[in-house]
C-alpha positions in Angstrom: 68.8 110.1 -0.8 65.9 108.4 0.7 62.9 110.5 1.1 59.4 110.1 2.7 56.3 110.5 0.6 54.0 112.1 3.1 50.9 112.1 0.9 50.6 108.3 0.8 50.0 105.6 3.4 50.1 101.9 2.4 48.3 99.6 4.9 47.0 95.9 4.9 44.1 94.8 6.9 44.7 91.5 8.6 42.2 89.4 10.7 40.8 86.0 11.4 38.0 84.8 9.1 34.7 86.6 9.8 35.9 89.3 12.2 34.6 91.9 9.8 37.5 93.3 8.0 35.9 93.3 4.6 32.9 95.1 6.1 35.3 97.6 7.6 36.8 98.3 4.2 33.4 99.0 2.8 32.8 101.6 5.5 36.2 103.3 4.9 35.3 103.4 1.2 31.8 104.9 1.8 33.0 107.5 4.3 35.9 108.7 2.1 33.4 109.6 -0.6 34.3 106.9 -3.1 30.5 106.1 -3.7 28.0 108.9 -4.6 25.4 109.7 -2.0 22.7 107.7 -3.6 24.8 104.9 -5.2 23.6 101.4 -4.6 26.5 99.4 -3.1 26.6 95.7 -2.6 27.6 94.6 0.9 31.2 93.3 1.2 32.0 95.0 -2.0 35.6 93.7 -1.9 34.6 90.0 -2.1 34.0 90.0 -5.8 34.0 86.2 -6.4 30.8 84.3 -5.9 32.3 81.8 -3.7 33.9 84.5 -1.5 30.4 86.1 -1.1 28.6 82.8 -0.3 31.2 81.5 2.3 31.8 85.0 3.6 35.6 84.5 3.2 38.2 86.5 1.3 40.3 84.3 -0.8 42.3 86.7 -3.0 43.9 89.8 -1.7 42.3 92.9 -3.0 43.5 96.5 -3.5 41.6 99.7 -3.0 42.5 103.3 -2.2 40.7 106.1 -0.5 41.5 109.8 -0.1 41.5 111.4 3.3 42.4 115.1 3.9 44.7 115.0 0.8 46.5 111.8 1.7 46.0 108.7 -0.4 45.5 105.6 1.7 46.2 102.3 -0.2 44.3 99.6 1.6 44.9 95.9 0.9 42.3 93.4 2.1 44.0 90.1 2.8 42.6 86.6 3.3 42.3 85.2 6.9 42.4 81.5 6.1 45.8 79.8 6.5 45.1 77.9 3.2 45.6 81.2 1.5 48.6 82.2 3.6 50.7 82.5 0.4 48.7 85.6 -0.4 49.2 87.2 3.0 53.0 86.9 3.1 53.5 88.6 -0.2 51.0 91.4 0.4 52.8 92.5 3.5 55.9 93.4 1.5 53.9 96.2 -0.1 52.8 98.0 3.0 54.3 100.0 5.9 51.9 99.0 8.5 48.8 96.8 9.2 45.4 97.2 10.8 44.7 94.0 12.9 40.9 93.5 13.2 39.7 91.5 16.2 36.2 90.6 17.1 35.1 92.3 20.4 33.5 89.0 21.5 35.6 86.2 20.1 39.0 87.9 20.7 42.2 86.8 19.0 41.8 83.5 17.0 44.3 81.1 15.4 44.5 82.9 12.1 44.9 86.2 13.9 48.0 84.7 15.3 49.2 83.4 11.9 48.9 86.7 10.1 50.1 88.9 13.1 53.3 86.8 13.4 54.1 87.5 9.8 53.5 91.2 10.3 55.7 91.4 13.5 58.5 89.5 11.8 58.6 92.2 9.1 58.8 94.9 11.9 55.5 96.5 10.7 53.7 98.8 13.1 50.3 97.5 14.0 47.0 99.4 14.7 44.6 97.2 16.6 40.9 97.6 15.7 38.5 96.0 18.1 35.5 95.5 15.8 31.8 94.6 16.5 31.7 96.5 19.8 27.9 96.9 19.2 27.4 93.1 19.7 25.3 92.5 22.8 27.9 90.1 24.3 31.0 92.2 23.3 33.8 92.4 25.9 36.2 94.9 24.3 38.4 95.6 27.3 39.0 91.9 28.0 39.9 91.5 24.3 42.5 94.3 24.5 44.2 92.3 27.2 44.1 89.1 25.2 45.6 90.9 22.1 48.4 92.3 24.3 49.0 88.8 25.6 49.2 87.5 22.0 51.8 90.3 21.2 53.9 89.1 24.1 53.5 85.5 23.1 54.8 86.4 19.6 57.9 88.3 21.1 56.8 91.8 20.0 59.2 94.5 20.9 58.3 97.5 23.2 57.5 99.7 20.2 55.1 97.1 18.8 53.5 96.7 22.1 52.8 100.4 22.4 50.3 100.2 19.7 47.1 102.3 19.3 43.7 100.6 20.0 40.7 101.7 18.0 37.2 100.5 18.9 34.8 100.2 16.0 31.5 98.9 14.7 32.0 98.5 11.0 28.2 97.7 10.7 27.1 101.1 12.0 30.2 102.8 10.4 31.6 104.3 13.7 35.0 104.2 15.4 36.4 105.7 18.6 39.8 105.6 20.4 38.1 106.0 23.7 35.5 103.3 24.4 33.5 105.6 26.8 33.1 108.2 24.1 30.5 107.5 21.4 31.3 108.7 17.8 29.3 108.7 14.6 31.9 108.1 11.9 35.3 106.5 11.1 37.4 109.7 11.5 39.3 108.4 14.5 40.5 105.3 12.5 41.5 107.5 9.5 43.4 109.8 11.8 45.2 106.9 13.6 46.3 105.5 10.2 47.8 108.9 9.1 49.5 109.5 12.5 50.7 106.0 13.2 51.5 104.3 9.9 54.8 105.6 8.5 54.8 107.2 5.1 56.7 105.0 2.4 60.2 106.1 1.8 62.6 105.4 -1.1 65.1 107.2 -3.3 63.2 109.1 -6.0 66.4 109.8 -8.0 67.6 106.2 -8.0 66.9 103.7 -10.8 63.5 102.0 -10.9 62.8 99.2 -8.4 59.4 97.6 -8.2 58.6 94.2 -6.6 55.6 92.3 -8.0 53.6 91.1 -5.0 50.4 89.9 -6.6 49.3 88.8 -10.1 45.9 89.5 -11.5 44.6 87.9 -14.7 42.2 89.3 -17.2 41.0 87.6 -20.4 41.5 90.9 -22.4 44.9 92.2 -21.2 46.4 88.9 -19.9 48.6 89.2 -16.8 48.6 92.2 -14.6 51.3 92.6 -12.0 50.7 94.6 -8.9 53.4 96.0 -6.7 54.9 99.0 -4.9 57.5 101.4 -6.3 60.4 101.1 -3.9 62.8 103.4 -5.6 62.8 105.8 -8.5 59.8 106.1 -10.6 58.0 104.0 -13.3 56.6 105.5 -16.5 54.6 104.3 -19.5 56.7 103.0 -22.4 59.8 102.7 -20.1 62.2 99.9 -20.8 62.8 97.8 -17.7 64.5 94.4 -16.9 62.9 91.6 -14.9 65.1 90.0 -12.2 64.3 87.6 -9.5 65.9 87.2 -6.0 65.3 83.4 -5.9 66.2 82.8 -9.6 69.4 84.7 -10.4 69.4 83.6 -14.0 66.3 85.6 -14.8 67.1 88.8 -16.8 64.7 89.9 -19.4 64.1 93.2 -21.1 60.5 94.3 -21.3 58.5 97.5 -21.9 55.8 98.9 -19.6 52.8 99.4 -21.9 50.1 100.4 -19.4 50.3 101.7 -15.8 47.4 102.0 -13.4 46.9 103.2 -9.8 44.0 102.3 -7.6 41.2 104.8 -6.9 38.4 103.5 -4.8 37.5 100.2 -6.5 38.7 101.2 -9.9 42.0 101.1 -11.6 42.9 104.5 -13.2 45.5 104.8 -16.0 48.4 107.0 -15.1 51.5 108.1 -17.1 54.0 107.7 -14.2 54.2 106.7 -10.6 56.7 107.5 -7.9 58.0 105.9 -4.7 55.4 104.5 -2.3 52.7 104.2 -5.1 51.0 100.9 -5.5 50.5 100.3 -9.2 49.2 97.7 -11.6 51.2 97.0 -14.7 49.9 95.2 -17.8 51.4 94.3 -21.1 54.2 92.1 -19.8 53.3 88.5 -20.6 55.9 86.6 -18.6 55.5 88.3 -15.2 55.7 86.3 -11.9 55.2 87.0 -8.3 58.5 87.9 -6.7 59.9 89.4 -9.9 61.5 92.9 -9.5 61.2 95.4 -12.3 64.5 97.5 -12.5 66.1 100.1 -14.5 68.5 98.4 -17.0 71.5 100.3 -15.6 71.3 98.7 -12.2 69.4 95.4 -12.1 69.1 94.7 -8.3 66.3 92.3 -7.3 64.4 92.9 -4.1 64.5 89.9 -1.6 61.2 88.3 -0.8 60.3 85.1 1.2 59.7 82.0 -0.8 56.1 81.1 -1.2 55.0 78.3 1.1 55.0 74.9 -0.5 51.8 72.9 -1.1 51.1 70.1 1.5 48.3 68.2 -0.1 47.5 66.8 -3.5 44.6 65.4 -5.5 44.3 63.9 -8.9 41.9 65.7 -11.3 40.8 63.3 -14.0 38.6 63.2 -17.1 35.3 61.9 -16.1 34.8 58.3 -17.5 31.7 57.1 -15.7 28.7 55.8 -17.6 27.0 59.2 -17.2 30.0 61.1 -18.4 29.5 64.1 -20.7 25.8 64.6 -20.1 25.9 67.6 -17.7 29.1 69.4 -18.3 30.1 71.9 -21.1 33.9 71.3 -20.8 34.7 67.5 -20.5 37.8 66.6 -22.5 41.4 66.4 -21.1 42.3 69.4 -23.2 39.7 71.5 -21.5 40.8 70.3 -18.1 44.5 70.9 -18.8 44.0 74.4 -20.1 41.8 75.4 -17.1 44.2 74.0 -14.5 47.2 75.7 -16.1 45.3 79.0 -16.4 44.7 78.9 -12.6 48.5 79.0 -12.2 48.4 82.5 -13.5 46.9 83.9 -10.3 47.3 81.2 -7.7 50.9 80.9 -6.6 50.5 78.3 -3.9 49.1 75.8 -6.5 51.1 73.3 -8.5 49.8 71.3 -11.5 51.8 68.3 -12.9 51.1 66.1 -15.8 51.0 62.4 -15.0 51.7 59.2 -17.1 48.1 59.4 -18.3 47.1 62.3 -20.5 43.7 62.2 -18.8 44.9 62.8 -15.3 46.6 65.8 -13.6 48.2 66.0 -10.1 47.1 69.2 -8.4 48.8 70.3 -5.2 47.7 73.0 -2.8 47.8 74.4 0.7 44.9 72.5 2.1 41.6 70.9 1.5 39.8 74.3 1.4 42.2 75.6 -1.1 41.6 72.7 -3.5 37.8 72.6 -2.8 37.4 76.3 -3.8 39.2 75.5 -7.1 36.8 72.5 -7.7 33.8 74.7 -6.9 34.9 77.4 -9.3 35.5 75.0 -12.2 32.2 73.3 -11.5 30.3 76.6 -11.8 32.1 77.4 -15.1 30.7 74.2 -16.6 33.5 71.8 -16.2 32.9 68.1 -15.6 35.7 65.9 -14.1 36.5 63.5 -11.3 38.9 64.0 -8.4 40.6 61.5 -6.1 40.9 61.6 -2.3 43.3 64.2 -1.0 46.7 62.8 0.0 49.5 64.6 1.8 52.9 65.3 0.2 55.7 63.6 2.1 59.3 64.6 2.1 62.5 62.7 3.1 65.3 64.1 5.3 69.1 63.5 4.7 68.9 60.2 6.5 66.1 58.9 4.4 63.4 59.2 7.0 59.9 60.0 5.8 58.6 63.4 6.9 55.0 64.6 6.8 53.3 68.0 7.1 52.1 68.7 10.7 49.4 71.2 11.6 48.5 73.1 14.7 44.8 72.7 15.4 42.8 75.0 17.7 39.4 73.8 18.7 36.8 75.6 20.8 34.0 73.3 22.0 31.3 73.2 24.7 32.8 71.3 27.7 30.6 68.2 27.3 32.0 67.4 23.8 35.7 67.8 24.6 36.3 64.2 25.6 34.8 63.0 22.3 37.1 65.3 20.3 40.2 64.4 22.2 39.5 60.6 21.6 38.8 61.0 17.9 41.9 63.2 17.2 44.0 60.7 19.4 43.0 58.0 17.0 44.1 60.2 14.1 47.6 60.6 15.7 46.8 64.0 17.1 48.7 65.1 20.3 47.0 67.3 22.8 49.4 70.1 23.7 47.1 72.4 25.7 43.7 72.5 27.2 42.4 75.8 28.6 38.9 77.0 29.6 37.5 79.3 26.9 34.9 82.0 27.2 31.6 80.9 28.7 31.3 77.1 29.2 33.6 76.3 26.3 37.0 74.5 26.3 39.9 75.4 24.1 42.0 72.5 22.9 45.3 72.8 21.1 46.6 69.8 19.1 49.6 69.0 17.0 48.4 66.5 14.3 49.6 65.3 10.9 47.7 67.0 8.0 46.4 63.6 6.8 44.8 63.2 10.2 42.5 66.1 9.5 41.5 64.8 6.0 37.8 63.8 6.3 37.5 64.9 10.0 35.5 68.1 9.5 32.1 66.5 8.9 32.6 64.1 11.8 33.6 67.0 14.0 30.5 68.9 13.3 28.3 65.8 14.1 30.3 65.1 17.3 29.9 68.6 18.6 26.2 69.0 17.4 27.5 71.9 15.2 28.7 73.9 18.2 32.5 73.4 17.7 34.9 75.8 16.0 38.0 74.2 14.5 41.0 76.1 13.0 44.2 74.6 11.6 47.5 76.2 10.7 50.3 74.4 8.9 53.3 74.2 11.3 56.2 72.3 9.8 57.3 68.9 8.4 57.8 66.3 11.2 58.5 62.5 11.3 55.9 60.2 9.9 53.5 59.2 12.7 52.3 55.8 11.4 49.1 54.6 9.6 45.7 56.2 10.2 42.5 54.4 9.3 40.2 57.0 7.7 36.8 55.5 7.6 35.4 52.7 9.8 32.2 52.4 7.8 31.9 50.9 4.3 30.0 52.0 1.2 26.7 50.9 -0.2 27.4 50.3 -3.9 24.8 50.1 -6.7 24.8 46.7 -8.3 23.4 47.7 -11.7 22.7 50.8 -13.9 19.2 52.3 -14.1 16.9 54.5 -12.1 16.6 54.2 -8.3 13.2 53.0 -7.4 11.3 53.3 -4.0 11.0 49.6 -3.5 14.8 49.0 -4.1 15.7 52.0 -1.9 13.3 50.8 0.8 15.2 47.5 1.1 18.6 49.2 0.9 18.0 51.7 3.6 18.0 49.0 6.2 21.7 48.5 5.4 22.8 52.1 6.1 22.3 55.8 5.2 21.4 56.5 1.6 22.7 59.4 -0.5 20.2 59.1 -3.4 16.5 59.4 -3.6 13.9 57.8 -6.0 14.2 58.8 -9.7 17.9 59.4 -9.6 20.1 57.8 -12.2 22.6 55.3 -10.9 25.3 53.0 -12.4 27.1 49.9 -11.3 30.0 50.7 -9.0 28.4 54.1 -7.9 28.4 54.7 -4.2 24.8 55.4 -3.1 25.2 55.4 0.6 27.1 54.4 3.7 26.7 51.1 5.5 26.5 50.7 9.3 29.3 48.1 9.1 33.0 48.2 8.1 32.8 46.3 4.7 31.2 47.5 1.5 27.8 46.1 0.5 26.3 45.9 -3.0 22.6 46.6 -3.3 20.2 46.7 -6.1 18.1 49.9 -5.9 16.7 49.6 -9.4 14.8 46.4 -8.4 11.0 46.5 -8.9 8.6 44.2 -7.1 7.3 41.3 -9.0 3.6 41.9 -9.5 1.0 39.0 -9.2 -2.8 39.0 -9.3 -2.9 39.7 -5.6 -0.2 42.3 -5.4 -0.8 45.8 -6.9 1.8 48.3 -7.7 0.0 50.9 -5.6 1.1 49.1 -2.4 4.6 50.4 -3.2 3.4 53.9 -2.4 2.9 53.0 1.2 6.6 52.4 1.7 8.2 55.1 3.9 11.7 56.3 2.7 14.0 58.1 5.0 15.1 61.3 3.2 18.6 60.8 1.7 21.7 62.5 3.1 22.7 65.1 0.5 26.5 65.6 0.7 28.0 69.1 0.1 31.3 69.3 -2.0 33.4 69.4 1.3 31.5 66.5 2.9 31.9 64.4 -0.3 35.6 65.1 -0.5 35.9 64.2 3.2 33.8 61.0 2.7 35.6 59.4 -0.3 38.1 56.6 0.5 41.3 55.8 -1.4 39.6 53.4 -3.8 36.9 55.9 -4.6 36.5 59.0 -6.8 34.2 62.0 -6.6 32.5 62.7 -10.0 31.9 66.5 -10.2 29.6 68.0 -12.8 27.8 71.5 -12.8 24.7 69.9 -11.5 25.7 66.7 -9.6 28.2 65.3 -7.2 28.5 61.5 -7.4 30.8 59.2 -5.5 31.9 56.1 -7.3 34.5 53.3 -7.0 37.7 53.7 -9.1 37.0 50.2 -10.5 33.3 50.1 -11.5 33.1 46.4 -12.5 32.2 44.1 -9.5 34.5 41.2 -10.6 37.6 43.3 -11.3 37.1 45.2 -8.1 37.1 42.0 -6.1 40.1 40.7 -7.9 42.0 44.0 -7.2 41.1 43.8 -3.5 42.4 40.2 -3.3 45.7 41.1 -5.0 46.0 44.1 -2.6 45.7 41.7 0.5 48.3 39.3 -0.9 
């Protein structure tokens, strides 16, 4: 007999990037008494990873739980970026409802649409929380209308349309259901969760059934599976079998050695857990996302949707440049291999394949952001390696036609830049689907474009819109190949010999283009030190000193004025590199180089390529 478990609510928080959902969770934790009165708490306590904190984005879904009037509310904070969509889809299987957080000024954004569609498809009830109502330019009532339009757009049913709206300011820790009534705490939001989100139900007397939705990894205990108890109960030392909906051959007996529930930000060991509880299980080494733990008498897997396939790939290689091994701690192919395969423990949307060369691995992910976060993490851990330009993963249909991943791109730009953006994306095979006036003097453009058309475009986009444009892309589907795209119209400035860059050499080189290096930096032959103003590559000698004579003194050099070099960030460098170049990544430097360093061999390869 199915029963409801009234003392538990499971809810996911979904939102577009930067609409304040992580800050909202902070407030819910504070006001439910998770922290002591005088406890020092970091802001955005849920973003535990350094990169998450710096970029202000949530990459991995996080679990937390708060008690409110005797009911335990399990809250799962989900990523807003479509690159981490694999996380969102699975997390929604654990909950009975969602809180959709929308910025009171920006209104619903592309990723709001992406995560909301997933929630509505699963028939989950939605509470809409209009956040940041304390912003001076907030327009909460207009945003309510926009959210309802979005619901209609996504074919929500009448029940879903009749959703409660809560107006909040996560920053000041207040919420209200009536915008004209001011309130000092989050109580209205807590009450709405209890009243509107259904209690989890299941059969407490049936055999155990628990679907693993997320995997955590810890050096000390190995893999930790997180999931919700759907039926029965799970206890420590219980024997269970692992089965999988998409892999019917899986059937493995294992023992539950440790069981945890969430309490605030901590995991607390428990002896047993019943229906509706979200638990973490450790001690099972071979646990994967989508596995169901069942009682051995009745092994029935719980269905779950397949994880979205990667659309983009890069090669990660051992660094073999003349400066290799000088800055990194982990530099060998064994180090690189172990680290990449370890990442697979927690990141389900990632694929790592060995190649013909033992020094190179093909790494595929959901987008450039997905892979650049991995590169940045590895770099901080002391790894040194090089990566190739991102390339998209093609497929073929039954008739042998080549298909490529297509993305839906939403762009908000001030009107005067719209023409430029339309022209640039047109060159990259983008198709303008819709153009509507945005808020203020902005225009919203909607494109359908091949994923490869976006590779390397972000930096250009920011320059073209003077930093005022906002661009969001969501993977749509695989479509017919759209033809060749030329990525970069300008060539590279290449160092001619190894040594140290000198002011005199740089002064002569800067007339040829934009430099990426300054005086005193080490360079080597074949290293890219700048961008030319023309379409072909140019080799320059930046280590050249001036010949001194009786009448020329070395101090005359000091009068030469150098333009400060353009320092590329990791994203910009990944965008910049061309197909015949690599990015050398070390804990302290990013250097762009040609794949073939030797000038003669490079020329020969180029000639053969043309024939």
